[in-house]
C-alpha angles and dihedrals in degrees: 000000000000127000123210136177122229144175129205140183116246107206117199097228102055143025115255120204112230107164127031113206090208088069105025131049100189136023143179122206133186134178109252101191140045092262122090119249127210113220123198128185108198144135090246136021109282122236112267091246093047117131092202100107144092123235125229119193138158111263093031133038099347102165143038132199119189145153113241130215116230090246096051132084135192120235130184137193136170111258101217102354138006114296140171136236135200129194151127134257131201119217123235 
């Protein structure tokens, strides 16, 4: 198992995949800007208007650490404007 850090943009108008469960079994994610980030864990990319997500933001819940099923993926998007996330992922 290898562990690697990463960063990713989180545009407000689309979900961006950041961790693929087929390749990674565990991940940590934190918001890396002042703008809130929506985080979805799902088998497929959510619809842009989906309410099935968690919110990370500075001054509140700003990080997330989870195990990930091989069939799940992690997606991010800015809530009101573009944002950024950082994290690490652990290989299967």
